[in-house]
C-alpha positions in Angstrom: 90.4 57.3 148.1 90.8 54.7 145.4 94.3 53.4 144.9 94.9 50.8 142.2 97.8 48.4 142.2 99.6 46.6 139.4 102.9 45.4 138.2 104.7 46.1 134.9 107.8 44.1 134.3 107.6 43.3 138.0 107.7 47.0 139.0 105.0 47.7 141.5 103.2 50.9 140.7 100.4 52.7 142.6 98.0 55.1 141.0 96.6 57.7 143.4 93.0 58.3 142.3 92.7 59.7 138.8 95.8 61.9 139.1 97.9 58.9 138.3 100.9 60.1 140.3 103.4 57.3 139.8 105.5 56.0 142.7 107.9 53.2 142.1 108.3 50.5 144.7 110.6 47.4 145.0 110.2 44.5 142.6 107.8 41.7 143.8 110.6 39.3 143.1 114.1 40.5 142.3 114.9 37.0 141.0 112.7 37.6 138.0 113.8 41.2 137.4 115.9 40.7 134.3 113.4 38.6 132.5 111.5 41.3 130.6 109.4 38.7 128.8 107.5 37.9 132.0 104.5 39.6 133.5 103.8 38.7 137.1 101.0 40.1 139.2 99.7 39.8 142.7 96.6 41.7 143.8 96.0 43.5 147.0 93.0 43.8 149.3 92.1 47.2 147.8 91.7 45.5 144.4 88.8 43.6 145.8 88.2 39.9 146.3 89.1 37.7 143.3 87.6 34.5 144.7 85.0 32.6 142.6 82.4 31.0 144.7 79.8 29.6 142.3 77.3 32.2 143.4 76.3 34.3 140.4 76.1 37.7 142.1 79.3 37.3 144.1 81.2 36.0 141.2 80.0 38.9 139.0 81.8 41.2 141.4 84.9 39.0 141.4 85.0 38.9 137.6 84.7 42.7 137.5 87.6 43.0 140.0 89.6 40.6 138.0 89.0 42.4 134.8 90.0 45.8 136.3 93.2 44.2 137.8 94.2 42.4 134.6 93.6 45.5 132.4 96.1 47.4 134.5 98.6 44.6 133.8 97.8 44.8 130.1 96.2 41.3 130.2 92.9 40.4 128.6 90.5 38.4 130.8 90.0 36.0 127.9 93.7 35.0 128.0 93.6 33.9 131.7 93.8 30.2 132.6 92.6 29.6 136.2 93.1 26.7 138.4 89.9 25.3 140.0 91.5 24.8 143.4 90.8 21.8 145.7 93.9 21.8 147.9 95.4 18.9 146.0 98.7 18.0 144.3 97.1 18.0 140.9 99.2 19.9 138.3 98.1 20.3 134.7 99.8 21.2 131.5 97.8 23.9 129.6 98.2 25.7 126.3 96.7 28.5 124.3 93.6 26.4 123.7 92.8 26.6 127.4 92.7 30.5 127.4 89.6 31.7 129.2 89.0 28.4 131.0 88.9 27.3 134.6 90.8 24.0 134.9 88.8 21.9 137.4 90.2 20.0 140.4 93.7 21.5 139.9 96.1 23.4 142.1 99.0 23.9 139.7 99.4 25.0 136.1 102.3 24.7 133.7 102.8 26.1 130.1 105.3 27.0 127.5 102.8 29.0 125.5 103.2 32.7 125.1 100.2 35.0 125.5 98.3 33.0 128.1 98.4 33.8 131.8 98.2 31.3 134.6 96.3 32.3 137.7 95.4 31.1 141.2 93.7 32.7 144.2 95.1 32.7 147.7 94.2 34.0 151.2 97.1 32.6 153.3 98.3 29.7 151.1 101.6 30.0 149.2 101.4 31.3 145.7 104.5 29.8 144.0 105.8 31.2 140.7 108.2 29.1 138.5 110.2 30.1 135.5 112.7 28.2 133.3 114.4 30.7 131.0 116.3 28.0 129.1 113.1 26.3 127.8 110.7 29.3 128.3 108.4 27.4 130.7 106.3 28.9 133.4 104.3 27.4 136.2 102.1 28.6 139.1 101.1 26.5 142.1 98.8 26.9 145.0 100.3 25.4 148.1 98.5 25.2 151.4 99.4 22.6 154.1 97.4 19.9 152.2 99.2 20.5 148.9 102.6 20.7 150.6 101.9 17.5 152.5 101.2 15.9 149.1 104.4 17.4 147.6 102.8 19.7 145.1 105.9 21.7 144.5 108.0 18.6 143.8 105.3 17.4 141.4 105.3 20.8 139.6 109.0 20.7 139.1 109.0 17.1 138.0 106.2 17.8 135.4 108.1 20.8 134.1 111.1 18.4 133.6 109.1 15.6 132.0 107.0 17.7 129.7 109.4 20.4 128.6 112.9 19.3 129.7 113.2 21.9 132.4 116.2 21.1 134.6 115.7 21.9 138.3 119.0 23.8 138.5 117.7 26.2 135.8 114.3 26.9 137.4 113.7 30.2 139.3 111.1 30.2 142.0 109.3 32.9 143.9 107.1 32.2 146.9 104.7 35.1 147.3 103.0 36.8 150.2 101.4 34.2 152.5 100.8 33.4 156.1 104.1 33.2 158.1 105.1 31.0 161.0 104.2 33.8 163.5 100.5 33.1 163.0 100.2 29.6 161.7 99.4 27.7 164.9 98.8 24.0 164.4 97.6 21.1 166.5 99.1 17.7 167.2 97.6 16.0 164.2 99.0 18.4 161.7 102.4 18.4 163.4 102.6 14.7 163.1 102.0 15.0 159.3 105.1 17.1 158.9 107.3 15.6 161.7 109.6 13.9 159.2 110.3 17.0 157.2 112.6 19.0 159.4 112.7 20.4 162.9 113.3 23.9 161.6 109.8 24.1 160.2 108.3 24.3 163.7 108.3 27.1 166.2 107.4 26.5 169.9 105.9 29.5 171.8 104.1 29.3 175.1 103.3 25.6 174.7 101.9 26.3 171.2 103.3 25.0 168.0 103.5 27.0 164.8 104.3 25.7 161.3 106.5 27.6 158.8 104.8 26.8 155.5 107.3 28.9 153.6 110.2 26.8 155.0 108.3 23.6 154.1 108.0 24.9 150.6 111.7 25.8 150.4 112.8 22.4 151.7 110.6 20.7 149.0 112.1 22.8 146.3 115.7 22.1 147.5 115.0 18.4 147.7 113.9 18.3 144.1 117.0 20.0 142.9 116.2 23.8 142.8 119.2 25.8 143.8 118.9 27.8 147.0 120.1 31.0 145.3 117.2 30.5 142.8 114.5 30.6 145.4 113.1 33.9 146.6 110.6 34.0 149.5 108.5 37.0 150.3 108.7 38.0 154.0 105.2 39.5 153.9 102.7 37.8 156.1 99.1 38.0 155.0 97.8 37.6 158.6 100.0 40.4 159.8 98.9 42.9 157.1 95.1 43.5 157.3 95.4 46.7 155.4 97.1 45.0 152.5 95.9 41.4 152.2 92.9 39.1 152.9 93.7 36.3 155.4 91.4 33.4 155.9 92.9 32.6 159.3 92.7 36.1 160.6 89.3 37.2 159.2 87.4 33.8 159.4 84.9 35.0 156.8 81.7 33.2 156.0 82.5 33.9 152.3 86.2 33.4 151.4 87.9 36.5 150.0 91.2 36.2 148.2 94.0 37.8 146.2 94.9 36.6 142.8 98.4 35.6 141.5 99.2 35.6 137.8 102.1 34.8 135.6 102.6 34.8 131.8 105.1 35.3 129.0 104.8 37.9 126.3 
């Protein structure tokens, strides 16, 4: 059975084979619900891996998966701007001239251009969606522990402010499906990197320490001036849901497989 997944105005719809029997599910983020100019998508495992590896044959399949997924969202592949992820805090401003490009050495993208769509891939890391309705600015950041340790979310908000006048109190943020504290075990070295953040980001269980990346992200956003009521965090854990999501920590694949996150303005 083939089941396709896509989001229209944030409504998640499944199509059951070719019969196209529509079933409506909750919004990916209720915080963006009223903003009908936005298109936000997040693929599932059944949509296939979206990860680009540099291997021609593997990437051919990933491009085909991307094209099918984007078509269901009403997005042309040529309008996508992709971040060439390196687990950094590099955030770039892009515009319509970057459509169809992969921006190298980048983990965050920002634009005020309509008709282009920002994208990143994730397989446990946080996909973080930003929207400033006052100035019509969107951003999308890829935040693993390395990016969070380097304050990528703070940098994203600061660049939105500096480049487009976005005020932190006006920005809406959605943190998408990602690995949760239940499965993100860390060692002493990584704990020490985040020790000064907050005690509430750690969970102790049977002499093991687990890190709550979503909480780290939330704290960073609050510290840069985002209102708590303007942050929505998905409770879905990629590790816990093997039927639904790829997970690098769970699957330990030789070749990384990943979901794709996308946001754009009509």
